[in-house]
VEXVOSE-740024 format. One record per residue: residue number from 1; x, y, z of N, C-alpha, C in turn; residue in one letter. Coordinates in Angstrom, 2 decimals, padded with zeros to 5 digits. Each point is the difference from the previous one (the first is absolute). Example, Ala and Ser with C-alpha at 12.3 -4.5 7.8 and 13.67 -1.06 7.14 Angstrom:
2
{1; {013.19; -005.69; 007.80}; {-000.89; 001.19; 000.00}; {000.90; 001.20; 000.00}; 'A'}
{2; {-000.35; 001.05; -000.72}; {000.82; 001.19; 000.06}; {-000.77; 001.09; 000.73}; 'S'}
# end
This chain:
221
{1; {000.68; -001.12; 000.11}; {-001.00; 001.20; 000.03}; {001.30; 001.08; -000.47}; 'M'}
{2; {-000.03; 000.62; -000.65}; {001.26; 001.18; -000.50}; {-000.36; 001.40; 000.78}; 'T'}
{3; {-001.23; -000.21; 000.08}; {-000.43; 001.77; 000.84}; {000.10; -000.45; 001.56}; 'F'}
{4; {000.36; -000.55; 000.49}; {000.43; -000.33; 001.40}; {001.12; 000.82; 000.24}; 'V'}
{5; {000.93; -000.45; -001.05}; {001.39; 000.58; 000.37}; {000.22; 001.60; 000.18}; 'N'}
{6; {-001.46; 000.49; -000.47}; {000.07; 001.75; -000.31}; {-000.77; 000.19; 001.20}; 'D'}
{7; {-000.45; -000.53; 000.91}; {-000.37; 000.37; 001.22}; {000.52; 000.89; 000.65}; 'L'}
{8; {-000.55; 001.00; 000.71}; {001.08; 000.79; 000.93}; {-000.13; -000.77; 001.49}; 'K'}
{9; {000.91; 000.51; 000.49}; {000.42; -001.39; 001.20}; {-001.11; 000.04; 001.00}; 'P'}
{10; {-000.86; 001.24; 000.78}; {-001.08; -000.48; 000.62}; {-001.42; -000.68; -000.43}; 'E'}
{11; {-000.12; 000.05; -001.27}; {-000.74; -000.54; -001.09}; {000.46; -001.60; 000.44}; 'Y'}
{12; {000.60; -000.35; -000.48}; {000.95; -001.24; -000.23}; {-000.55; -000.71; 001.26}; 'Y'}
{13; {000.95; 000.51; 001.27}; {-000.35; -000.72; 001.38}; {-001.52; 000.14; 000.25}; 'K'}
{14; {-000.88; 000.20; -000.17}; {-001.47; 000.19; 000.33}; {-000.57; -001.31; -001.46}; 'W'}
{15; {000.57; 000.18; -001.06}; {-000.54; -001.26; -000.61}; {000.32; -001.21; 000.78}; 'C'}
{16; {001.57; -000.16; 000.26}; {000.07; -001.21; 000.45}; {-000.67; -000.35; 001.56}; 'C'}
{17; {-000.06; 000.93; 001.15}; {-000.59; -000.22; 000.52}; {-001.80; -000.22; 000.44}; 'F'}
{18; {-000.16; 000.66; -001.65}; {-001.70; -000.51; -000.02}; {-000.23; -000.96; -000.75}; 'Y'}
{19; {000.90; -000.50; -000.97}; {-000.20; -001.37; -000.51}; {-000.07; -001.53; 000.95}; 'V'}
{20; {001.34; 000.86; 000.90}; {000.23; -001.18; 001.01}; {-001.72; -000.36; 000.95}; 'K'}
{21; {-000.17; 000.84; 000.35}; {-001.16; 000.15; 000.80}; {-001.41; -000.92; -000.40}; 'R'}
{22; {000.28; 000.49; -001.59}; {-001.69; -000.68; -000.65}; {000.36; -001.54; -000.17}; 'Q'}
{23; {001.60; -000.37; -000.27}; {000.25; -001.29; -000.59}; {-000.26; -000.88; 001.35}; 'I'}
{24; {000.36; 000.68; 000.98}; {-000.04; -000.87; 001.40}; {-001.57; -000.41; 000.28}; 'K'}
{25; {-001.05; 000.73; -000.39}; {-001.63; -000.05; 000.27}; {-000.80; -000.62; -001.22}; 'T'}
{26; {000.19; -000.27; -001.23}; {-000.28; -000.34; -000.67}; {-000.01; -001.38; -000.76}; 'M'}
{27; {-001.09; -000.18; -000.56}; {000.19; -001.54; -000.15}; {-000.83; -000.52; -001.69}; 'K'}
{28; {000.19; 000.95; -000.83}; {-000.11; -000.46; -001.21}; {001.11; -000.49; -000.93}; 'F'}
{29; {-000.27; -000.44; -001.24}; {000.64; -000.82; -000.81}; {001.61; 000.94; -000.53}; 'T'}
{30; {000.61; -000.94; 000.21}; {001.62; 001.03; -000.81}; {000.25; 001.31; -001.13}; 'L'}
{31; {-001.46; -000.62; -000.65}; {000.16; 001.50; -001.01}; {-000.76; 000.93; 000.31}; 'N'}
{32; {-001.20; -000.51; 000.77}; {-000.61; 001.73; 000.86}; {001.16; 000.36; 000.83}; 'A'}
{33; {000.89; -000.78; 000.95}; {001.07; 000.86; 000.76}; {000.77; 000.71; -000.85}; 'C'}
{34; {000.31; -000.37; -001.25}; {001.00; 000.76; -000.87}; {-000.55; 000.93; -000.20}; 'L'}
{35; {-001.29; 000.01; -000.92}; {-000.76; 001.54; -000.03}; {-000.19; 000.79; 000.99}; 'I'}
{36; {-000.12; -000.50; 001.29}; {-000.14; 001.19; 001.05}; {001.30; 000.29; 000.26}; 'L'}
{37; {001.20; -000.66; -000.16}; {001.19; 000.58; 000.32}; {000.30; 001.06; -001.09}; 'I'}
{38; {-000.16; -000.22; -001.01}; {000.16; 000.91; -000.88}; {-000.88; 001.22; -000.13}; 'I'}
{39; {-001.03; -000.37; 000.28}; {-000.87; 001.17; 000.50}; {000.20; 000.87; 001.17}; 'A'}
{40; {000.52; -000.04; 001.29}; {000.60; 000.56; 000.66}; {001.02; 000.60; -000.25}; 'L'}
{41; {001.13; -000.88; -000.46}; {001.27; 001.12; -000.43}; {-000.78; 000.93; -000.41}; 'F'}
{42; {-001.05; -000.12; -001.58}; {000.15; 001.27; -000.26}; {-000.96; 001.09; 000.32}; 'F'}
{43; {-000.75; -000.67; 001.07}; {-000.67; 001.03; 000.81}; {000.40; 000.64; 000.84}; 'N'}
{44; {001.11; -000.19; 000.82}; {000.63; 000.54; 000.78}; {001.37; 000.73; -000.36}; 'Y'}
{45; {000.31; -000.02; -001.33}; {001.40; 000.59; -000.62}; {-000.62; 001.06; -001.27}; 'S'}
{46; {-000.03; -000.70; -000.85}; {000.06; 000.80; -001.34}; {-001.30; 000.85; 000.13}; 'S'}
{47; {-001.35; -000.18; 000.64}; {-001.15; 000.43; -000.09}; {000.33; 000.93; 001.43}; 'L'}
{48; {000.45; -000.15; 000.56}; {000.59; 001.22; 001.20}; {000.66; 000.93; -000.83}; 'A'}
{49; {000.37; 000.17; -000.53}; {000.83; 000.73; -000.96}; {-000.57; 000.71; -000.89}; 'Q'}
{50; {-001.05; -000.82; -000.49}; {-000.84; 000.37; -001.47}; {-000.80; 000.95; 000.80}; 'A'}
{51; {-000.73; -000.31; 001.45}; {-001.26; 000.30; 000.37}; {-000.23; 002.10; 000.12}; 'V'}
{52; {001.60; 000.26; 000.10}; {000.12; 001.73; -000.10}; {-000.50; 000.40; -001.84}; 'V'}
{53; {000.27; -000.94; -000.54}; {-000.13; 000.49; -001.75}; {-001.42; 000.12; -000.13}; 'Q'}
{54; {-000.43; 001.11; -001.01}; {-001.07; -000.13; -000.47}; {-000.89; -001.27; -000.71}; 'S'}
{55; {-001.30; 000.13; 000.27}; {-000.55; -001.45; -001.16}; {000.63; 000.27; -000.90}; 'P'}
{56; {000.01; -001.27; -000.81}; {000.57; -000.08; -001.60}; {-001.18; 000.81; -001.17}; 'Q'}
{57; {000.72; 000.83; -000.79}; {-001.26; 000.53; -000.67}; {-001.21; -000.72; -000.54}; 'E'}
{58; {-001.03; 000.69; -000.01}; {-001.25; -000.90; -000.37}; {-000.59; -000.84; 001.27}; 'G'}
{59; {000.71; -000.27; 001.13}; {-000.79; -000.83; 000.99}; {-000.40; 001.37; 001.28}; 'C'}
{60; {-001.11; 000.17; -000.48}; {-000.46; 000.69; 001.46}; {-001.20; -000.66; 000.45}; 'V'}
{61; {-000.01; -001.11; -000.17}; {-001.16; -000.87; 000.60}; {000.27; 000.44; 001.81}; 'Q'}
{62; {-000.93; -000.27; 000.59}; {000.15; 000.11; 001.92}; {-000.73; -001.27; 000.09}; 'R'}
{63; {000.47; -000.23; 001.36}; {-000.80; -001.20; 000.80}; {-001.60; -000.10; -000.12}; 'M'}
{64; {-000.34; 001.21; 000.22}; {-001.55; -000.12; 000.29}; {-000.38; 000.18; -001.60}; 'S'}
{65; {000.49; -000.47; -000.92}; {-000.83; -000.65; -001.65}; {000.88; -001.17; -000.26}; 'E'}
{66; {000.72; -000.59; 000.84}; {000.97; -001.12; -000.35}; {-000.99; -001.24; -000.05}; 'F'}
{67; {-000.49; -000.73; -000.43}; {-001.10; -001.13; 000.23}; {000.33; -000.96; 001.07}; 'P'}
{68; {-001.39; -000.50; 000.89}; {000.43; -000.54; 000.84}; {000.52; -001.69; -000.39}; 'V'}
{69; {000.95; -000.48; 000.45}; {000.71; -001.53; -000.39}; {-000.55; -000.79; 001.07}; 'L'}
{70; {-000.38; -000.97; -000.54}; {-000.14; -001.35; 001.35}; {-000.65; 000.84; 001.15}; 'R'}
{71; {-000.84; 000.92; -000.10}; {-000.58; 000.66; 001.17}; {000.81; 000.85; 000.59}; 'G'}
{72; {001.10; 000.24; -000.52}; {000.79; 000.69; 001.00}; {000.51; 001.31; -000.55}; 'L'}
{73; {000.28; 001.14; 000.59}; {000.26; 001.34; -000.33}; {001.09; 000.69; 001.06}; 'R'}
{74; {000.99; 000.30; -000.77}; {001.07; 000.57; 001.16}; {-000.84; 001.05; 000.88}; 'L'}
{75; {000.67; -000.21; 001.34}; {-000.63; 000.93; 001.11}; {-000.92; -000.49; 000.88}; 'N'}
{76; {-000.63; -000.73; -000.69}; {-001.01; -000.85; 000.78}; {000.66; -000.26; 001.29}; 'M'}
{77; {-001.25; -000.29; 001.15}; {000.73; -000.38; 001.26}; {-000.02; -001.51; 000.33}; 'T'}
{78; {001.04; -000.50; 000.41}; {-000.30; -001.29; 000.87}; {-001.04; -000.53; -000.01}; 'R'}
{79; {-000.79; 000.43; 000.85}; {-001.09; -000.72; 000.69}; {-000.81; 000.07; -001.47}; 'S'}
{80; {-000.27; 000.92; -001.04}; {-000.54; -000.49; -001.30}; {000.31; -000.98; -000.78}; 'D'}
{81; {001.36; 000.16; -000.27}; {000.62; -001.29; -000.54}; {-000.53; -001.36; 000.47}; 'V'}
{82; {000.10; -000.25; 000.93}; {-000.61; -000.92; 000.56}; {-000.85; -000.69; 000.42}; 'M'}
{83; {-001.28; 000.86; -000.47}; {-000.95; -000.22; -000.31}; {-000.30; -000.55; -001.30}; 'K'}
{84; {000.86; -000.05; -001.10}; {000.10; -000.49; -001.25}; {001.01; -000.86; -000.02}; 'I'}
{85; {000.94; -000.31; 000.65}; {001.15; -001.24; 000.29}; {-000.34; -000.34; 001.45}; 'Y'}
{86; {-000.73; -000.59; 000.36}; {-000.21; -000.10; 001.67}; {001.42; -001.24; 000.47}; 'P'}
{87; {-000.02; -000.54; -000.90}; {001.43; -001.09; -000.04}; {001.29; 000.15; 000.07}; 'L'}
{88; {000.22; 001.78; -000.17}; {001.29; 000.32; -000.06}; {000.31; 000.16; 001.34}; 'A'}
{89; {001.52; -000.34; -000.41}; {000.73; -000.12; 001.08}; {001.23; 000.75; 000.55}; 'S'}
{90; {000.45; 000.58; 001.18}; {001.17; 000.30; -000.04}; {001.05; -000.53; 000.90}; 'A'}
{91; {000.77; -000.58; -000.38}; {000.83; -001.06; 001.00}; {000.92; 000.54; 000.93}; 'R'}
{92; {000.19; 001.34; -000.08}; {000.52; 001.09; 001.04}; {-000.98; 000.91; 000.39}; 'K'}
{93; {000.25; 000.70; 000.90}; {-000.94; 001.12; 000.62}; {000.80; 001.58; -000.64}; 'P'}
{94; {-000.91; 001.04; 000.48}; {000.84; 001.04; -000.85}; {001.40; -000.02; 000.26}; 'K'}
{95; {000.89; 000.40; -000.69}; {001.39; 000.26; 000.24}; {000.03; 001.37; 000.73}; 'D'}
{96; {001.49; 000.46; 000.32}; {000.36; 001.47; 000.22}; {-000.48; 000.96; -000.66}; 'E'}
{97; {-000.11; 000.08; -000.95}; {-000.42; 001.09; -001.27}; {-001.45; 000.17; 000.08}; 'I'}
{98; {-000.62; -001.06; 000.43}; {-001.68; 000.26; -000.31}; {-000.50; -000.97; -001.16}; 'G'}
{99; {001.20; -000.80; -000.43}; {-000.61; -000.56; -001.35}; {-000.46; -001.55; 000.48}; 'V'}
{100; {-001.08; -000.51; -000.78}; {-000.68; -001.49; 000.26}; {000.07; -000.75; -001.41}; 'T'}
{101; {000.52; -000.99; -000.31}; {-000.23; -000.41; -001.02}; {-001.41; -001.40; -000.06}; 'T'}
{102; {-001.01; 000.02; -000.94}; {-000.46; -000.91; 000.14}; {-000.08; -001.00; -001.25}; 'L'}
{103; {000.02; -001.13; 000.09}; {000.52; -001.10; -000.88}; {-001.67; -000.97; -000.51}; 'F'}
{104; {-000.33; 000.03; -001.02}; {-001.20; -001.43; -000.35}; {000.59; -000.58; -001.32}; 'I'}
{105; {-000.53; -001.47; 000.03}; {000.16; -000.92; -001.53}; {-000.94; 000.19; -000.14}; 'I'}
{106; {-000.18; -000.49; -001.37}; {-001.05; -000.52; -000.25}; {-001.47; -000.74; 000.35}; 'K'}
{107; {000.60; -000.89; 000.60}; {-000.78; -001.06; 000.56}; {-000.99; 000.84; 001.47}; 'D'}
{108; {000.58; 000.70; 000.41}; {-000.30; 001.26; 000.96}; {-001.08; 000.87; -000.63}; 'Q'}
{109; {000.07; 000.29; -000.86}; {-000.70; 001.21; -000.71}; {-001.65; -000.79; -000.28}; 'I'}
{110; {-001.03; 000.91; 000.68}; {-001.31; -000.70; 000.13}; {-000.77; 000.30; -001.61}; 'V'}
{111; {-000.01; 001.30; -000.37}; {-000.64; 000.47; -001.30}; {000.73; -000.61; -001.15}; 'D'}
{112; {-000.81; -000.78; -000.72}; {000.45; -000.78; -001.21}; {000.90; 001.25; -000.82}; 'D'}
{113; {-000.53; 001.23; -000.32}; {000.01; 000.67; -000.97}; {001.52; 000.67; 000.69}; 'E'}
{114; {000.18; 000.34; 001.13}; {001.17; 000.55; 000.55}; {001.03; -001.22; -000.33}; 'H'}
{115; {-000.20; -001.07; 000.25}; {001.06; -000.96; -000.33}; {000.78; -000.71; -001.61}; 'K'}
{116; {-001.39; 000.87; -000.75}; {000.38; -000.51; -001.12}; {001.28; 000.64; -000.70}; 'R'}
{117; {000.82; -001.33; -000.51}; {001.45; 000.25; -000.63}; {000.83; 000.57; 000.80}; 'N'}
{118; {-000.03; -000.13; 001.72}; {000.80; 000.31; 001.09}; {000.62; -001.25; 000.63}; 'L'}
{119; {001.19; 000.52; 000.35}; {000.97; -001.18; 000.66}; {-000.31; 000.70; 001.74}; 'K'}
{120; {000.03; 001.17; 000.09}; {000.11; 000.53; 001.52}; {-000.07; 001.84; -000.17}; 'G'}
{121; {000.45; 000.32; 001.26}; {-000.31; 001.19; 000.56}; {000.94; 000.26; 000.54}; 'L'}
{122; {000.47; 001.32; 000.01}; {001.18; 000.73; 000.99}; {-000.89; 001.48; 000.59}; 'I'}
{123; {-000.29; 000.56; 000.79}; {-000.49; 000.70; 000.31}; {000.58; 000.85; 001.23}; 'M'}
{124; {000.58; 001.33; -000.34}; {001.06; 000.49; 001.06}; {-000.85; 001.01; 000.73}; 'E'}
{125; {-000.22; 000.31; 001.32}; {-000.63; 001.15; 000.57}; {001.23; 001.01; 000.62}; 'F'}
{126; {-000.26; 001.17; 000.00}; {000.57; 000.78; 001.22}; {-000.80; 000.66; 000.49}; 'M'}
{127; {-000.15; 000.30; 001.31}; {-001.04; 000.26; 000.84}; {-001.36; -000.75; -000.04}; 'D'}
{128; {000.35; -000.61; -000.19}; {-001.75; -001.16; -000.87}; {-000.45; 000.59; -000.93}; 'D'}
{129; {001.00; 000.72; -000.96}; {-000.83; 000.33; -001.61}; {000.59; -000.49; -000.69}; 'N'}
{130; {-000.49; -000.37; -001.08}; {000.31; -001.05; -001.08}; {000.93; 000.99; -001.23}; 'L'}
{131; {001.63; -000.70; 000.36}; {001.00; 000.96; -001.06}; {000.67; -000.75; -001.03}; 'Q'}
{132; {-000.40; -001.13; 000.01}; {000.85; -000.67; -001.04}; {-001.21; -001.98; -000.39}; 'L'}
{133; {000.20; 000.26; -001.01}; {-000.75; -001.41; -000.28}; {000.65; -000.49; -000.99}; 'I'}
{134; {000.49; -001.51; -000.08}; {000.59; -000.79; -001.11}; {-000.79; -001.11; -000.27}; 'T'}
{135; {-000.31; 000.45; -001.04}; {-000.83; -001.37; -000.75}; {000.66; -000.86; -000.64}; 'F'}
{136; {-000.08; -001.54; 000.38}; {000.92; -000.78; -000.45}; {-001.03; -000.95; -000.93}; 'M'}
{137; {000.31; -000.09; -001.20}; {-001.27; -000.86; -000.98}; {000.54; -001.20; -000.25}; 'Y'}
{138; {-000.45; -000.98; -000.42}; {000.34; -001.30; -000.55}; {000.53; -000.39; -001.30}; 'D'}
{139; {000.11; -000.31; -000.50}; {000.28; -000.47; -001.80}; {-001.05; -000.26; -000.37}; 'D'}
{140; {-001.31; 000.23; 000.44}; {-001.08; -000.42; -000.77}; {-000.34; 000.97; -001.77}; 'S'}
{141; {000.93; 000.97; -000.09}; {-000.16; 001.09; -000.93}; {001.52; -000.51; -000.49}; 'V'}
{142; {000.55; -000.32; -001.10}; {001.21; 000.11; -000.59}; {000.00; 001.31; -000.64}; 'K'}
{143; {001.04; 000.97; 000.78}; {000.25; 001.14; -000.60}; {001.07; -000.37; -000.89}; 'W'}
{144; {001.34; -000.55; 000.46}; {001.08; 000.01; -001.19}; {001.20; 001.02; 000.30}; 'G'}
{145; {-000.38; 001.20; 000.75}; {000.97; 000.94; -000.07}; {-000.75; 001.06; 000.90}; 'S'}
{146; {000.76; 000.65; 000.69}; {-000.19; 001.40; 000.70}; {-000.68; 001.03; -001.10}; 'L'}
{147; {000.37; 000.26; -000.67}; {-000.59; 001.04; -000.84}; {-001.51; -000.34; -000.51}; 'P'}
{148; {-000.09; -001.66; 000.08}; {-001.49; -000.52; -000.36}; {-001.03; 000.31; 000.99}; 'K'}
{149; {000.69; -000.16; 001.29}; {-000.53; 000.16; 001.43}; {-000.29; 001.29; 000.32}; 'F'}
{150; {000.92; 000.80; -000.19}; {-000.55; 001.31; 000.32}; {-000.62; 000.60; -001.50}; 'V'}
{151; {-000.26; -000.33; -001.33}; {-001.29; 000.23; -000.35}; {-001.40; -000.41; 000.26}; 'E'}
{152; {000.17; -001.33; 000.50}; {-001.45; -000.34; 000.91}; {-000.42; 000.68; 000.91}; 'G'}
{153; {001.25; 000.70; 001.09}; {-000.35; 000.83; 000.98}; {-000.83; 001.35; -000.61}; 'L'}
{154; {000.90; 000.66; -000.96}; {-000.30; 001.37; -000.51}; {-001.29; 000.18; -000.54}; 'S'}
{155; {-000.68; -001.31; -000.61}; {-001.47; -000.04; -000.30}; {-000.80; -000.14; 000.88}; 'G'}
{156; {000.56; -000.54; 001.13}; {-001.23; -000.33; 001.23}; {000.01; 001.41; 000.79}; 'S'}
{157; {001.13; 000.65; 000.04}; {000.41; 001.12; 000.97}; {-000.41; 001.27; -000.39}; 'L'}
{158; {-000.04; 000.20; -001.11}; {-000.17; 000.70; -000.80}; {001.15; 001.13; -000.15}; 'N'}
{159; {001.08; -000.53; 000.07}; {001.37; 000.64; 000.49}; {000.89; -000.47; -001.59}; 'I'}
{160; {000.13; 001.16; -001.31}; {000.52; -000.29; -000.98}; {001.18; -000.94; 000.00}; 'P'}
{161; {000.76; -001.07; -000.80}; {001.12; -000.56; -000.16}; {001.18; 000.99; 000.23}; 'V'}
{162; {-000.16; 001.21; -001.04}; {001.13; 000.79; -000.03}; {000.32; 001.03; 001.32}; 'K'}
{163; {-000.97; -000.43; 001.00}; {000.69; 000.59; 001.11}; {000.78; -000.76; 001.01}; 'Y'}
{164; {-000.10; -001.06; -000.34}; {000.93; -001.12; 000.79}; {001.57; 000.35; -000.26}; 'W'}
{165; {000.82; -000.53; 001.04}; {001.35; -000.28; -000.77}; {000.77; -001.19; 000.56}; 'E'}
{166; {-000.06; -000.59; -000.75}; {000.83; -001.22; 000.11}; {001.76; 000.36; 000.68}; 'T'}
{167; {000.19; -001.02; 001.57}; {001.17; 000.72; 000.09}; {001.28; -001.68; 000.28}; 'K'}
{168; {001.14; 000.40; 000.38}; {000.94; -000.88; 000.64}; {-000.61; -001.45; -001.01}; 'S'}
{169; {000.54; 000.42; -001.10}; {000.41; -001.09; -001.02}; {-001.47; -000.88; -000.55}; 'E'}
{170; {-001.16; 000.68; 000.67}; {-001.13; -000.57; -000.08}; {-000.68; -000.72; 001.11}; 'G'}
{171; {000.60; 000.00; 001.13}; {-000.30; -000.69; 001.27}; {-001.80; 000.46; 000.04}; 'V'}
{172; {000.38; 001.47; 000.06}; {-001.66; 000.07; 000.47}; {-000.11; 001.66; -001.05}; 'Y'}
{173; {-001.30; 000.23; -000.17}; {-000.43; 001.33; -000.28}; {-000.90; 000.43; 001.18}; 'A'}
{174; {000.28; 001.73; -000.53}; {-000.86; 000.69; 001.25}; {-000.91; 001.18; -000.72}; 'S'}
{175; {-000.85; 000.84; 001.01}; {-000.57; 000.61; -000.30}; {-000.28; 001.11; 000.72}; 'V'}
{176; {000.35; 001.30; 000.56}; {-000.26; 001.17; 000.82}; {-001.08; 000.42; -000.16}; 'N'}
{177; {-001.45; 000.38; 000.99}; {-000.91; 000.91; -000.36}; {-000.02; 000.78; 000.97}; 'C'}
{178; {-001.22; 000.84; 000.27}; {-000.07; 000.64; 000.60}; {000.65; -000.33; 001.40}; 'S'}
{179; {-000.83; -000.87; 000.49}; {000.44; -000.03; 001.74}; {-000.12; -001.37; -000.11}; 'D'}
{180; {000.27; -000.98; -001.26}; {000.75; -001.44; 000.02}; {000.87; -000.65; -000.64}; 'F'}
{181; {000.30; -001.00; 000.02}; {001.54; -000.69; -000.90}; {-000.93; -001.26; 000.02}; 'T'}
{182; {-000.10; -000.34; -001.34}; {-000.22; -001.48; -000.76}; {001.65; -000.40; -000.09}; 'L'}
{183; {000.26; -001.38; 000.18}; {000.85; -000.80; -000.43}; {-000.10; -001.42; -000.44}; 'V'}
{184; {000.26; -000.45; -000.98}; {-000.15; -001.11; -000.55}; {000.87; -000.96; -000.32}; 'A'}
{185; {-000.04; -001.15; 000.46}; {001.05; -000.71; -000.03}; {-000.25; -001.69; -000.61}; 'F'}
{186; {000.76; -000.66; -001.05}; {-000.25; -001.25; -000.15}; {000.95; -000.83; -000.24}; 'L'}
{187; {000.02; -001.00; 001.35}; {001.05; -000.92; 000.15}; {-000.47; -001.77; -001.00}; 'L'}
{188; {000.52; -000.19; -000.55}; {-000.77; -001.04; -000.74}; {-000.91; 000.11; -000.63}; 'G'}
{189; {-001.08; -000.76; 000.04}; {-001.29; 000.35; 000.05}; {-000.86; 000.46; 000.62}; 'D'}
{190; {000.55; 000.18; 001.24}; {-000.86; 000.76; 000.71}; {-000.09; 001.51; 000.42}; 'E'}
{191; {-000.70; 001.00; -000.41}; {000.13; 001.02; 000.34}; {-000.61; 000.67; 001.70}; 'P'}
{192; {000.36; 001.29; 000.23}; {-000.05; 000.74; 000.86}; {-000.24; 001.39; -000.24}; 'S'}
{193; {-001.17; 000.62; 001.12}; {-000.08; 001.27; -000.42}; {000.39; 000.65; 001.65}; 'L'}
{194; {000.78; 000.89; -000.15}; {-000.02; 000.90; 001.36}; {-000.81; 001.27; -000.17}; 'L'}
{195; {-000.76; 000.65; 001.00}; {-000.76; 000.96; 000.03}; {000.77; 001.08; 001.21}; 'V'}
{196; {000.28; 001.01; -000.20}; {000.39; 000.54; 001.55}; {-000.24; 001.44; 000.19}; 'Q'}
{197; {-000.21; 000.74; 000.81}; {-000.50; 001.43; 000.33}; {001.34; 000.47; 000.02}; 'V'}
{198; {000.34; 001.05; -000.82}; {000.99; 000.58; -000.07}; {000.76; 000.86; 001.31}; 'R'}
{199; {000.71; -000.27; 000.09}; {001.09; 000.86; 001.56}; {-000.26; -001.20; 000.75}; 'G'}
{200; {-000.68; -000.93; -000.05}; {000.02; -001.04; 001.24}; {001.28; -000.33; 000.44}; 'Y'}
{201; {001.00; -000.60; -001.31}; {001.18; -000.38; 000.17}; {001.10; 000.92; 000.72}; 'A'}
{202; {-000.45; 001.64; -000.16}; {001.13; 000.86; 000.85}; {-000.53; 000.33; 001.13}; 'E'}
{203; {-000.94; -000.45; 000.37}; {-000.91; 000.30; 001.54}; {000.84; -001.26; 000.54}; 'I'}
{204; {-000.07; -001.26; -000.50}; {000.23; -001.41; 001.15}; {001.78; 000.14; 000.15}; 'A'}
{205; {000.35; 000.79; -001.26}; {001.87; -000.32; 000.20}; {-000.05; 001.24; 001.30}; 'I'}
{206; {-000.66; 001.37; -000.06}; {000.39; 000.63; 000.95}; {-000.12; -000.26; 001.28}; 'Q'}
{207; {-001.46; -000.84; 000.45}; {-000.28; -000.37; 001.31}; {000.76; -000.83; 000.43}; 'R'}
{208; {000.73; -000.62; -000.62}; {001.15; -001.40; 000.05}; {001.01; 001.03; 000.38}; 'K'}
{209; {000.77; 001.11; -000.48}; {001.04; 000.51; 000.18}; {-000.30; 000.66; 001.00}; 'K'}
{210; {-001.16; 000.61; 000.37}; {-000.03; 000.77; 001.45}; {-000.03; -001.16; 001.02}; 'D'}
{211; {-000.54; -001.01; -000.15}; {-000.10; -000.99; 000.97}; {001.51; -000.11; 000.69}; 'I'}
{212; {000.45; -000.57; -001.30}; {001.82; 000.02; 000.44}; {000.71; 000.71; 000.42}; 'E'}
{213; {-000.35; 001.31; -000.33}; {000.99; 001.12; 000.67}; {-000.53; 000.03; 001.49}; 'Q'}
{214; {-001.43; -000.07; 000.28}; {-000.14; -000.09; 001.28}; {000.43; -001.30; 001.00}; 'R'}
{215; {000.29; -000.66; -000.45}; {000.70; -001.16; 000.52}; {001.35; 000.10; 000.22}; 'K'}
{216; {000.61; 000.54; -000.88}; {001.54; 000.41; 000.20}; {000.05; 001.20; 000.93}; 'S'}
{217; {-001.16; 000.99; 000.22}; {000.12; 000.95; 000.93}; {-000.15; -000.47; 001.26}; 'K'}
{218; {-000.77; -000.80; 000.39}; {-000.31; -000.70; 001.50}; {000.88; -001.12; -000.05}; 'S'}
{219; {000.87; -000.44; -000.35}; {000.90; -000.80; 000.02}; {001.22; 000.17; 001.14}; 'F'}
{220; {-000.31; -000.98; 001.25}; {000.90; 000.34; 000.98}; {001.06; -001.36; -000.13}; 'K'}
{221; {001.39; 000.20; 000.34}; {000.76; -000.92; 000.13}; {000.18; -000.49; 001.45}; 'P'}
# end
């Protein structure tokens, strides 16, 4: 993953911390874990640096205009999400920066329409508000390539293909809109879509840094 080499040190440190935490708690397939790791590396590094930039020209869509996906919308409360996915579980309590991660696999999803073509979901909350969703799809649709998957997403989400940018030698494609970011992956035949509130990564990183500073100041030999 060539983009990892370009990370700023603080972002790289956060990525390592976060990925280790998630791997300890999740029980998805190997491919799903790989998708998650790539998503998290992008989320807390490249995206954190790009979040201060303007939306890509032409993509002015806001979260309020973005379609509801599998019953989910960014900034939903955790209690509202649990009404839709009552079997979603957090294998660890809310962490020190206020983040809770819920996991659910296809067999635990009650609504047949919500689980169609899906392997599982990862939902990340900060202060009990939904900030990040990773949709991990199965291989029932043979996309064949990342551009084909992006083309399919673009038609469904009403975000033209020309606004998506393929990065890191075709590992993923992303688009920044007014207040949210989309990232598409395709590993083998299994695609994944990450949807995230813009600015979330920066807040998470800053909170972690603040906690570490307080710990260092309160240290007594």
